[in-house]
N, C-alpha and C positions, 0 to 999 in steps of 0.2 A: 537909446540908441548904444548900439556895440560897434566900436570904432574899428571892425576888422571883419573880414569875410572867412566863413567856413563852409566846407563842403560836407555835407551829411548824407550818407548813402541811404537809399530808400530800401532798406532791407530788413525792416521791422524788427531792428535790434536797437537798444537804446545807446545813444553816443553823448559824450561829454564836449563841450567846447568852453573855451575859456571866455569870460565875460569882462573881467578885469582884474588886474594885479594891483594890489596897494600894500604900502608898508604902514603898519599901525604900531603906536605905542604899547608897551605891554609892562605892568608891574608883577613881578614874580614873587612866589611865596612858597615855603615848603611847610608841609604838615604831616602828622603822623598820630595814628590812634593804634599802638602796638597792641592793645588788648585783643583788637579786630584783625589786625594785619601786621605782619613784622617788617614794614617797608615806609620808606619816606617818600612822600608824593609831591610833585611840583605841580603848581597851579599858577596860571596867568590871568590877570584882570585886563582886559583889553577895551579900549574906547573905540567905538565907530566913529572915525572923524571923516569919513566920506560924505558924499551928498545923497547917497542911496540907502535904503534899508537893507539889512541882512536877513534873509528869509529863514524861518526856523526848519531845522532837519538835522541829518547826520552830518558830521564833519570828520575828515581824516587828518589826524595831526601827524606832521613831520619835524624832525630836527635834524638839520644839516643834512637833508635829503633822505633821511632815514626814517621809515614809517615807525611811529612809537605808540600811537593808540587811536582807537576810534572813539569820539566823543558825541554830543549832541548839542546844538545850539538853539536858543530861542529866538523868536522875532526880535530882532535888534533895530531900532530906528536910528537915524544920525544922532551924534552925542551922546548916545546911551552906551553904557559899558556892559560887557558880558564876560563870564568865566570861561576859560579854556584848561582843561585838565590834560596835563601832560605825561601822565604816567609816573611810573617808579623812577627815582634817581639812585642807582646802585652805588653812587660815590659818597652817599651819606647813610650810615648804618644805624639802626636802632634795635634795642633788645630789651624785652622786658620778661622777667622770670620771678617765679615764687621762690624766695630765698629761705623763708622761714615760716612755719605754721605751728602755733602752739595752742593746745586746748587746756583750760582749766575749769575749775567748779567753784561756783559762789553761792552763798544764801545759807542761812542757818535751817530754816524749816522747809522752805522750797528750793531744791536745787535748780541753779540756773547754769547753763554752758556759756563759756565765754572763749571764744575762738580768735586768737590774734593772727592776723595775715601781714606778712612783710613782702612786699615786691621791690625788686632792684630794677632800675632802669639804666642803660648805657647807651650814650649817644656819641657817635664818631664822624666828623667831617674828613673825608679823604680828598677833598677838592682842594685845589690850589688858591682858593679865594675864600675870604670870610663869608658864613652863611648864617642866616638866621631861620630858626626851625621852630615851630609850634608844636608841642606834644600835647595829647590830651588823654585823659584817662577818666575813670568814673569811680566813685565810691557806691556802694550798695546804698539803696534807698528803700527803707521799710515801709511796707504796706501795712504793717501788722504792729500795733503800740507795744505788743509784749516783745518785739525785736528790736533791740536798740544797737544803732551803729554809731561809734565812736571814733572820730579821727585823731590819730596819734601822732604821725610824722608825715608830712611837715604840720606843725601846729596849727590850729584853725585860725589863730591870729595872725599867721604868716601867710597863709593861703586859703581864701574862702571857696567854698563850692557853691554851685547854684542849686535850685530846687530839685533838679534831677541828678544831682551829685557829681556833675562835670567839674573836672578840673583842668586848668590848663597853665603849661609851663612853656615860656617863651625864651628859648636858649640862642646866644650868639656864640658861635665857635669859629676859632681862628683856623687856618689850613693845618690839617693833621691834629687838631685837638680832640680830645675825648673827654666827655663829663658824664658823671655817675651821680645818681640821687635815688632816694627811697620814698615809698608809699607805704605806710603802715597804718592798720585800723583794726578795731576790735568789733566783733558781732556778739552780742550777748543774748540769749533767748532761754526759755524754759526747757528743762530737759524733756526730751521726747518730741519736740516741735520739729518738724521737716523744714530745713532750709537749705536751698540749692542755688546755683547760678552765680556764685561769689568769685570763684577762680576763673 
């Protein structure tokens, strides 16, 4: 039952009518993968506390009456949660850059190439409130036993990576605060071996 009346012209053109307006609680979080995109993204996890299901399909996202993104929703039953992606927040800045790359050679009889990569990260919170941001990166994962990847900084005892090489930093920044850190690793392989996709 829709508790209001709407006039829909018979003009063979699609029309939209409001079925319901509900206020739902949302838990917000920030995340970034600067290797793929130099931005910080805002996501909300929302619980459907209404008595009706939300049908799956496209969704237009507005913030303070401003259109910010188009997203998609899955079929969500009552009491089920769903993700809403709210796009880029320009008030939180992330930078990832290659600050050093060094090549040397190891081995007495068989020459190996060892390349050291050092990436620098800078995260800045320009907002007027404290924010918690999750930053993800990835170390190369060797598919060849002759190619060896060694994590240098942060030390492996301080930060583990999963089987796909993913690492995650969770930073809490005060208003106006900026934090910097490094990711450093070695890639060693026999001379003449083609290695790509690291930077």
